[in-house]
C-alpha positions as CSV (number, residue, x, y, z in Angstrom):
1,X,0.0,0.0,0.0
2,X,1.7,3.2,-1.2
3,X,0.7,6.8,-0.3
4,X,0.9,8.8,-3.5
5,X,-0.2,12.3,-4.6
6,X,-2.8,12.2,-7.1
7,X,-4.4,15.0,-9.2
8,X,-8.1,15.4,-8.6
9,X,-8.8,15.3,-12.3
10,X,-7.5,11.6,-12.3
11,X,-9.7,10.6,-9.4
12,X,-13.1,8.9,-9.9
13,X,-15.9,8.8,-7.2
14,X,-18.0,5.7,-6.9
15,X,-21.5,6.0,-8.2
16,X,-23.3,4.4,-5.3
17,X,-21.3,5.6,-2.3
18,X,-22.4,4.0,1.0
19,X,-22.4,7.3,2.9
20,X,-24.3,10.5,1.6
21,X,-22.6,13.7,1.9
22,X,-25.1,16.8,2.3
23,X,-24.2,20.2,1.6
24,X,-23.7,21.2,5.2
25,X,-21.2,18.5,5.8
26,X,-19.1,19.4,2.7
27,X,-19.1,23.2,3.9
28,X,-17.7,21.9,7.2
29,X,-15.2,19.7,5.6
30,X,-14.1,22.7,3.5
31,X,-13.6,24.7,6.7
32,X,-11.4,21.9,8.1
33,X,-9.3,21.7,5.0
34,X,-8.8,25.4,5.0
35,X,-7.9,25.6,8.6
36,X,-5.8,22.4,9.0
37,X,-5.1,21.2,5.5
38,X,-5.4,17.4,4.6
39,X,-5.2,15.5,7.8
40,X,-6.5,12.1,6.4
41,X,-5.6,10.2,3.3
42,X,-8.1,9.0,0.7
43,X,-7.9,5.4,-0.2
44,X,-8.1,4.5,-4.0
45,X,-7.8,1.3,-6.1
46,X,-5.4,0.6,-9.0
47,X,-7.8,2.8,-11.2
48,X,-7.9,5.7,-8.8
49,X,-11.5,5.0,-7.9
50,X,-12.1,6.2,-4.5
51,X,-12.9,3.4,-1.9
52,X,-12.6,5.7,1.2
53,X,-12.7,9.6,1.3
54,X,-15.5,10.7,-1.1
55,X,-16.3,13.7,1.1
56,X,-12.6,14.8,1.1
57,X,-12.4,14.7,-2.6
58,X,-15.8,16.6,-3.1
59,X,-14.6,19.2,-0.6
60,X,-11.1,19.5,-2.1
61,X,-12.6,20.0,-5.5
62,X,-14.9,22.7,-4.4
63,X,-12.0,24.5,-2.8
64,X,-10.2,24.5,-6.1
65,X,-7.4,22.1,-5.0
66,X,-5.3,20.3,-7.8
67,X,-4.3,17.3,-6.0
68,X,-4.6,15.2,-2.7
69,X,-2.7,12.4,-1.0
70,X,-4.2,9.0,-1.1
71,X,-3.2,5.5,-0.3
72,X,-3.4,3.2,-3.2
73,X,-4.4,-0.5,-2.7
74,X,-3.7,-2.8,-5.6
75,X,-5.0,-6.3,-6.4
76,X,-8.3,-6.2,-4.4
77,X,-11.0,-8.2,-5.7
78,X,-14.3,-6.3,-6.5
79,X,-15.9,-8.1,-3.5
80,X,-13.0,-6.8,-1.2
81,X,-13.4,-3.4,-2.5
82,X,-17.1,-3.4,-1.6
83,X,-16.4,-5.0,1.7
84,X,-13.8,-2.1,2.6
85,X,-16.2,0.6,1.6
86,X,-19.0,-0.8,4.0
87,X,-16.6,-1.9,6.7
88,X,-15.0,1.6,7.0
89,X,-18.2,3.3,7.1
90,X,-19.7,0.9,9.8
91,X,-16.7,0.9,11.9
92,X,-16.6,4.6,12.0
93,X,-20.3,4.8,13.1
94,X,-19.7,2.5,16.0
95,X,-17.7,5.2,17.8
96,X,-19.2,6.9,20.7
97,X,-18.6,10.6,21.5
98,X,-17.3,11.1,25.1
99,X,-19.6,14.0,26.0
100,X,-17.6,14.9,29.1
101,X,-14.5,15.3,27.6
102,X,-16.0,17.3,24.7
103,X,-17.7,19.6,27.1
104,X,-14.3,20.2,28.9
105,X,-12.7,21.0,25.5
106,X,-15.4,23.5,24.8
107,X,-14.9,25.1,28.2
108,X,-11.2,25.4,27.5
109,X,-11.9,26.9,24.1
110,X,-14.6,29.1,25.4
111,X,-13.0,32.4,23.7
112,X,-12.2,30.6,20.4
113,X,-15.1,28.4,19.3
114,X,-14.6,28.5,15.6
115,X,-14.5,24.8,15.2
116,X,-15.3,22.9,12.0
117,X,-18.3,20.8,12.4
118,X,-19.8,23.0,14.9
119,X,-21.9,26.3,14.9
120,X,-20.0,28.9,16.8
121,X,-23.1,30.6,18.0
122,X,-24.7,27.4,19.2
123,X,-21.5,26.5,21.1
124,X,-21.5,30.1,22.8
125,X,-25.2,29.8,23.7
126,X,-24.6,26.2,25.1
127,X,-21.8,27.4,27.3
128,X,-23.6,30.4,28.5
129,X,-26.8,28.2,29.4
130,X,-24.4,25.7,31.3
131,X,-23.1,28.7,33.5
132,X,-26.6,29.8,34.2
133,X,-27.7,26.3,35.3
134,X,-24.4,25.9,37.4
135,X,-25.1,29.3,39.0
136,X,-28.8,28.5,39.8
137,X,-27.7,25.2,41.4
138,X,-25.1,27.0,43.5
139,X,-27.5,29.6,44.7
140,X,-30.4,27.3,45.2
141,X,-32.1,27.9,48.6
142,X,-30.0,31.1,49.3
143,X,-31.6,34.3,50.3
144,X,-30.8,37.4,48.6
145,X,-29.3,40.3,50.6
146,X,-32.7,42.2,50.1
147,X,-34.7,39.1,51.5
148,X,-32.3,39.0,54.6
149,X,-32.7,42.6,55.3
150,X,-36.6,42.4,54.9
151,X,-36.7,39.6,57.5
152,X,-34.3,41.4,59.9
153,X,-36.3,44.6,59.9
154,X,-39.7,43.1,60.0
155,X,-41.7,44.4,63.2
156,X,-42.3,41.9,66.0
157,X,-45.9,40.5,66.0
158,X,-48.2,41.9,68.7
159,X,-49.2,39.1,71.2
160,X,-52.6,39.7,73.1
161,X,-52.3,39.8,76.9
162,X,-55.9,38.5,77.6
163,X,-57.0,35.6,75.6
164,X,-60.4,35.9,73.8
165,X,-63.2,33.9,75.3
166,X,-64.1,30.8,73.5
167,X,-67.2,31.2,71.2
168,X,-70.5,30.1,72.8
169,X,-71.9,27.0,71.3
170,X,-75.6,26.6,71.6
171,X,-76.2,22.8,71.1
172,X,-79.8,22.0,70.7
173,X,-81.1,19.5,72.9
174,X,-81.8,16.1,71.5
175,X,-85.4,15.6,71.0
176,X,-86.8,12.6,72.9
177,X,-89.9,10.8,72.3
178,X,-92.0,10.5,75.4
179,X,-92.0,7.1,76.6
180,X,-94.2,5.5,79.1
181,X,-92.6,3.9,82.0
182,X,-94.4,0.7,81.2
183,X,-91.8,-1.9,79.6
184,X,-93.1,-5.2,78.0
185,X,-89.8,-6.9,77.4
186,X,-89.2,-6.5,73.7
187,X,-91.4,-3.4,73.2
188,X,-91.6,0.0,74.8
189,X,-94.9,1.9,74.1
190,X,-95.2,5.7,73.5
191,X,-98.5,7.6,72.9
192,X,-98.6,6.9,69.2
193,X,-95.9,4.5,68.6
194,X,-94.2,1.3,69.8
195,X,-90.5,0.6,70.1
196,X,-90.0,-2.9,68.7
197,X,-86.8,-4.9,69.0
198,X,-86.2,-7.0,65.9
199,X,-85.7,-10.8,67.0
200,X,-83.3,-11.4,64.1
201,X,-80.8,-8.5,64.0
202,X,-81.5,-7.1,67.5
203,X,-82.0,-3.5,66.3
204,X,-85.0,-1.3,67.7
205,X,-87.3,0.7,65.6
206,X,-90.3,2.9,66.5
207,X,-93.3,1.9,64.6
208,X,-96.7,3.6,64.5
209,X,-99.6,1.9,66.5
210,X,-101.8,2.2,63.6
211,X,-99.5,-0.1,61.5
212,X,-99.2,-2.7,64.3
213,X,-102.8,-2.7,65.5
214,X,-103.9,-5.4,63.0
215,X,-100.9,-7.5,64.3
216,X,-101.8,-7.2,67.9
């Protein structure tokens, strides 16, 4: 496998690339090439057909570059070329961002957030929001100087010397039905009704004499 310098005019892109390259990605790729130059090599076969690095070639062409560096792999079968393209794309996608480290880097670069692949204004807003949240967490539950001063200067409440008398409660007397002293075991008689004890449940009920008279 040799690293060679190839003119862009001699490089061919594959027709059905496994990864699509939207316009925004190409624009960010161009920013990276302008800022850092070519940091990764393309990979081509014996015919200078791109196996890895289509986005790089597209961005370099739009920048007006004449050539790029590429690794040229010879004697791969057509199946192996397809496997290489699919494998490289998949292995790249298996990576996971370390968000804690990325946030730490953004914090260190807080005054210089011109980073290819990221929107500078979004990063500034994100860092500002993080600072706001941190400040709110730190100050949670703390009183402001104005609140402390208001509490300290609040007049003492007046305590009455003589307790107020409790309100009078007029409880109506419970109405009672006049009952004769005469008690006949399971019933107690009044003028117009009789208190009957149920032989099954044991509860007592007042029943009118007019209702009971046919049963007596």
